[in-house]
Structures are given as structure tokens and as C-alpha cells.
C-alpha positions as a printed Julia matrix, in Angstrom:
191×3 Matrix{Float64}:
  27.94    4.15  -43.66
  28.07    0.52  -44.69
  25.03   -1.73  -44.51
  26.62   -3.79  -41.72
  27.4    -0.7   -39.6
  23.87    0.61  -40.15
  22.34   -2.76  -39.21
  24.4    -3.02  -36.04
  23.49    0.55  -35.07
  19.8    -0.13  -35.68
  19.82   -3.31  -33.59
  21.71   -1.59  -30.76
  19.21    1.28  -30.78
  16.24   -1.08  -30.57
  17.8    -2.92  -27.65
  18.41    0.33  -25.76
  14.83    1.53  -26.3
  13.3    -1.49  -24.6
  12.87   -1.74  -20.83
  12.6    -5.53  -20.84
  13.99   -7.83  -18.19
  17.45   -7.88  -19.69
  17.81   -4.08  -19.8
  20.98   -2.97  -18.06
  21.01   -0.19  -15.5
  23.73    2.28  -16.44
  25.11    2.02  -12.93
  24.98   -1.78  -13.05
  27.2    -3.38  -15.69
  26.59   -6.98  -14.61
  23.61   -8.84  -16.14
  20.77  -10.14  -13.99
  21.15  -13.66  -12.64
  20.4   -16.36  -15.2
  17.53  -17.83  -13.19
  15.67  -14.52  -12.81
  13.86  -14.89  -16.15
  12.68  -18.33  -15.15
  11.52  -16.97  -11.78
   9.55  -14.22  -13.58
   7.86  -16.72  -15.9
   6.96  -19.12  -13.09
   5.63  -16.39  -10.82
   3.55  -14.64  -13.5
   2.01  -17.91  -14.66
   0.87  -18.62  -11.09
  -0.77  -15.22  -10.57
  -4.1   -15.21  -12.33
  -6.83  -12.61  -12.31
  -8.89  -13.42   -9.22
  -5.96  -14.79   -7.21
  -4.66  -13.21   -4.02
  -1.79  -10.77   -4.56
   1.41  -11.93   -2.84
   2.42   -9.86    0.15
   5.9    -8.37    0.26
   7.98   -6.26    2.6
  10.17   -3.4     1.4
  11.25    0.0     2.63
   9.37    3.09    1.57
  11.05    6.25    0.31
  11.63    7.42    3.9
  13.28    4.11    4.84
  10.32    2.81    6.84
   9.22   -0.83    6.55
   6.2    -1.29    4.3
   4.03   -4.33    3.55
   1.42   -4.69    0.85
  -0.93   -6.3     3.39
  -1.06   -2.95    5.23
  -3.21   -1.65    2.35
  -6.11   -4.07    2.85
  -9.39   -2.19    2.48
  -8.04    0.05   -0.29
  -8.0    -0.28   -4.07
  -4.33   -0.52   -5.01
  -2.57    0.3    -8.26
   0.94   -1.18   -8.24
   3.25    0.46  -10.75
   6.55   -1.35  -11.4
   8.93    1.18  -12.95
  12.47    2.64  -12.93
  14.09    6.02  -13.54
  16.3     4.54  -16.31
  13.3     3.23  -18.29
  12.12    5.69  -21.01
   8.57    4.23  -21.28
   8.28    4.4   -17.48
   9.29    8.05  -17.5
   6.77    8.74  -20.29
   4.04    7.1   -18.19
   4.57    9.4   -15.17
   2.02   12.02  -16.37
  -0.6     9.25  -16.64
   0.25    8.04  -13.12
  -0.03   11.62  -11.83
  -3.4    12.01  -13.51
  -4.71    8.74  -12.05
  -3.39    9.67   -8.6
  -5.01   13.1    -8.71
  -8.32   11.62   -9.86
  -8.6     9.03   -7.07
  -6.32   10.07   -4.16
  -9.19   11.37   -2.0
 -10.9     7.96   -2.08
  -9.93    4.52   -0.72
  -7.15    4.29   -3.29
  -3.39    3.87   -3.09
  -0.95    4.22   -5.96
   2.19    2.27   -5.06
   5.3     2.78   -7.17
   7.77   -0.1    -6.96
  11.12    0.99   -8.34
  13.6    -1.38   -9.95
  16.35    1.21   -9.58
  19.57   -0.07   -8.1
  20.72    3.33   -6.83
  18.29    4.25   -4.06
  19.47    7.88   -3.93
  18.84    8.37   -7.67
  15.34    6.93   -7.18
  14.57    9.11   -4.12
  15.8    12.29   -5.8
  13.88   11.55   -9.0
  10.61   10.96   -7.15
  11.01   14.27   -5.32
  12.09   16.22   -8.44
   9.1    14.9   -10.41
   6.67   15.63   -7.55
   5.44   12.03   -7.49
   3.46   12.37   -4.26
   2.06    8.84   -3.99
   3.56    5.89   -2.05
   6.88    4.46   -3.22
   9.01    1.46   -2.25
  12.26   -0.07   -3.5
  14.83   -2.6    -2.39
  17.73   -1.56   -4.66
  17.95   -5.02   -6.23
  17.33   -4.05   -9.87
  15.64   -7.02  -11.65
  16.12   -9.11   -8.5
  13.53   -6.88   -6.79
  11.58   -9.15   -4.45
   8.14   -7.95   -5.55
   9.03   -8.01   -9.26
  10.08  -11.65   -8.92
   6.96  -12.56   -6.9
   4.72  -10.93   -9.51
   6.63  -12.27  -12.51
   7.34   -8.81  -13.93
   9.5    -9.24  -17.03
   9.21   -5.74  -18.48
   8.34   -2.29  -17.23
   6.24   -0.25  -16.87
   3.87   -2.87  -15.51
   0.66   -1.94  -13.67
  -1.36   -4.27  -11.46
  -4.74   -3.41   -9.9
  -5.9    -5.02   -6.65
  -9.35   -4.79   -5.13
  -9.98   -3.9    -1.49
  -9.41   -7.52   -0.44
  -6.03   -7.74   -2.2
  -7.31   -9.77   -5.15
  -5.7    -9.25   -8.55
  -8.17   -7.58  -10.92
  -5.75   -6.43  -13.66
  -2.24   -7.74  -14.16
   0.8    -6.64  -16.11
  -0.94   -3.76  -17.94
   1.0    -1.08  -19.81
  -0.21    2.33  -18.57
   0.81    4.03  -21.82
  -1.43    1.76  -23.89
  -4.22    1.01  -21.43
  -4.64    4.08  -19.22
  -8.4     4.24  -19.79
  -8.81    0.57  -18.85
  -6.88    1.23  -15.63
  -9.05    4.26  -14.8
 -12.35    2.5   -15.45
 -11.29   -0.53  -13.39
 -10.31    1.68  -10.45
 -13.62    3.59  -10.71
 -15.63    0.35  -10.72
 -13.75   -1.03   -7.71
 -14.16    2.18   -5.73
 -17.9     2.22   -6.48
 -18.33   -1.2    -4.82
 -19.2    -1.13   -1.15
């Protein structure tokens, strides 16, 4: 194998491993719109710790309308993810563990999928026994909530307190699972 072929193979492999904002869904050959990256950057820079989380409306896994504002009074962990994202798939056991630890309290784990194929997403959630709340709009990186929150790579976890205030933003559950757990515990302990 020549050095050039090896270099090209290495670069291609690194690109495929990442789940960044330019990652292509295998069922979606077209790239995201050019202005999406700018929208992500602008939205994320406006959402600081301590600011109110933007409300959004999407359908849940059963096709029912869902709004974030309906969760007021609960600690919320928002998990932006997709079935085609290897790090997201690797983070599912951590999400299951967090869900099982806190599900009997005033806590909601909300998975927001960036999958374009809604049926693939629904089947995957059921096959993996992901029993927490899930929403999606089938818009890939143009997902309304992902744009509002400035999500540029996944997995991306956000923690909201019972009033809907951002307490943690854009945290990687694979690297910071303990930080996520301790934050949820602290928020649930507050009356």
C-alpha cells in the first residue's frame, strides 16, 4: 500500500468515526444546509448556564405532540443522539444506568434523535429497550431543537433544573457521566 493510499484511508476513517455536524446519515446523501453550522454557533453562544432552556415542539415516539415546557417541575436530561452515531450508541448503557437510578424521582430523560428515518429510530429505541421519553422530527442536522440549542456534535447532554434553567450544557456522557449523575442528584435534592 502506498503512502498516499494509506494517508487517504486514514483520513477517511477518522472522518467516519466522528459524529460531528457534518456527518452524513447513510440514508441521506445530501449535506446539511450551509447555514446550519452558523445557526448552531449562534444558538449555542446565546445559551449560557443559568439561562432559560428554549421550548420546542416535536412528536414523541408514538406520534403525539410533545413540548419541553410540559416537563416544568422535573429535572430534565436532554440527550441529543442518533442511531448512526457510534459514540451515541456506546453511550446508551450510561443513559440506561442514569435512567434506572433516577426514574422514580422527579426526573425525565429525553432523547432527541437526529435520525432522518423515523422508522429506523423507533425500531432501534424498542430493540434497545430505551424506556425513557423520546422525540424526533426526522430533519437530521436541521432538527429544530438541535438548532435552537446549538448542538454541533453528538452525543450532547444538557441538564435542566425544575424551572427549565440550563445547569449543564453540551456535555459528553461518555466522558462526563459522573458529572451528569452528581448534577442530577443535587438538583433532585433541592426542594
